[in-house]
Every structure is written in structure tokens, then in C-alpha cells.
C-alpha positions in Angstrom: 79.3 71.8 115.5 81.9 74.6 115.0 84.5 72.6 117.1 83.8 69.6 114.9 84.4 71.6 111.8 87.6 73.0 113.2 88.8 69.5 114.0 88.2 68.3 110.4 89.9 71.4 108.9 93.5 71.5 108.1 93.6 75.3 108.4 95.6 76.5 111.3 96.0 80.2 112.3 98.7 81.6 114.5 99.8 85.1 115.6 102.9 86.3 113.8 105.1 88.3 116.1 103.8 90.7 118.7 100.5 92.6 119.0 101.3 96.3 118.5 99.6 98.6 120.9 99.3 102.3 120.3 97.0 105.3 121.1 95.4 107.6 118.6 94.8 111.4 119.0 91.4 110.7 120.6 92.9 108.4 123.3 91.6 105.2 121.8 93.8 102.1 122.1 94.7 100.4 118.8 95.8 96.7 118.7 97.3 95.6 115.3 99.2 92.7 114.0 99.4 89.8 111.6 97.9 86.3 111.5 99.3 83.4 109.4 97.7 80.3 108.2 100.2 77.5 108.7 97.8 74.8 107.6 97.1 73.2 104.2 93.6 74.5 103.7 92.1 78.0 103.4 90.8 79.5 106.7 87.6 81.5 106.4 86.1 84.3 108.6 89.4 84.6 110.5 89.0 86.6 113.6 90.8 87.5 116.9 88.8 88.0 120.1 90.4 90.2 122.7 89.3 89.7 126.3 90.0 92.9 128.2 90.4 92.5 131.9 88.9 95.6 133.6 89.8 95.1 137.2 90.8 92.5 139.8 87.2 91.5 140.4 87.1 89.7 137.1 85.1 92.2 135.0 85.8 91.8 131.3 84.9 93.2 127.9 85.2 91.1 124.7 85.9 92.8 121.3 86.5 91.1 118.0 88.6 92.1 114.9 88.3 90.2 111.6 91.5 89.6 109.6 91.9 91.4 106.3 93.2 88.6 104.0 92.1 87.4 100.6 88.6 87.8 99.1 86.5 84.7 98.7 83.0 84.1 97.3 81.1 81.4 99.2 79.4 79.0 96.8 76.3 78.3 98.9 75.4 81.9 99.7 77.2 84.1 97.2 78.5 86.1 100.1 81.9 87.8 99.5 84.3 88.1 102.4 87.9 89.4 102.6 88.5 87.6 105.9 89.9 84.4 104.4 93.6 83.5 104.7 95.1 81.0 102.2 97.6 78.4 103.2 101.0 80.0 103.9 99.5 83.6 103.6 99.3 86.4 106.1 96.3 88.5 107.1 96.3 91.8 109.0 94.1 92.8 111.9 93.4 96.1 113.6 91.1 96.7 116.5 90.2 100.1 117.8 89.3 100.0 121.5 87.3 103.2 122.2 88.4 105.2 125.2 84.8 105.1 126.4 85.5 101.4 127.5 87.8 102.9 130.1 91.1 101.5 131.4 91.9 97.8 131.5 94.6 96.1 133.4 95.4 93.4 130.9 94.1 91.3 128.0 94.2 87.9 126.5 93.2 86.8 123.0 91.6 83.9 121.2 91.9 83.0 117.5 88.9 81.7 115.6 88.2 80.6 112.1 85.8 78.5 110.0 86.3 76.4 106.9 83.8 76.3 104.1 83.8 74.9 100.6 
């Protein structure tokens, strides 16, 4: 059902530039960057999933960061979210990977969003 909703949506989210990687004083890894909606409709609940590859045996951890974009009140529920990105607009994301996760040898990412009235 989610895939159907995406196919009908004209929102389209892309990564703008590179993902910035840094360490904080506690040894946590921070991923940060920007996402852009290049579509013609608003994208809601915009998120980026990072899949951290822990070793060569295929062990992974998956962590999610929601974009900070524009606020939107959803009609059906009254819920307010700041994870919407309007057409042509940018949204920032920041993910703190705790050092308790341990080392990882690489990562990939997936972009997800929904579209609501």
C-alpha cells in the first residue's frame, strides 16, 4: 500500500550534495546533510534510513533520521509534523550514531516519504 501511495505521488526526494560525517566529544558518529523535494507535491514524514555494515559476515544495524522541514497539520488526525518538505524546498537531517553501536565498515542509505492530504 505504501508503494502504491508513492507511485501515485508526485513528490520526489533526493540527497543534496554529500553526507557529512563527523565525531563528537563522546566518540559518537554524526551524519548530517540536506534532502530536496524535486517533485510537484509536498512530501510528508520524510526520512533517511542508514544501513550500517558491521562486518564482512553481513551483520547490519539500521537507524533512521527524520528530516526537519516545514510544519504541517494533517487534516484527518490533527497531528503536527515538521518532517514535510514542500516542492522545491530543502530539509535538513542529522543522525547521531552512538559509539555503543561499535565500529562499522561502511553504510548505505534509503530515502522514504509518504504523501497525505
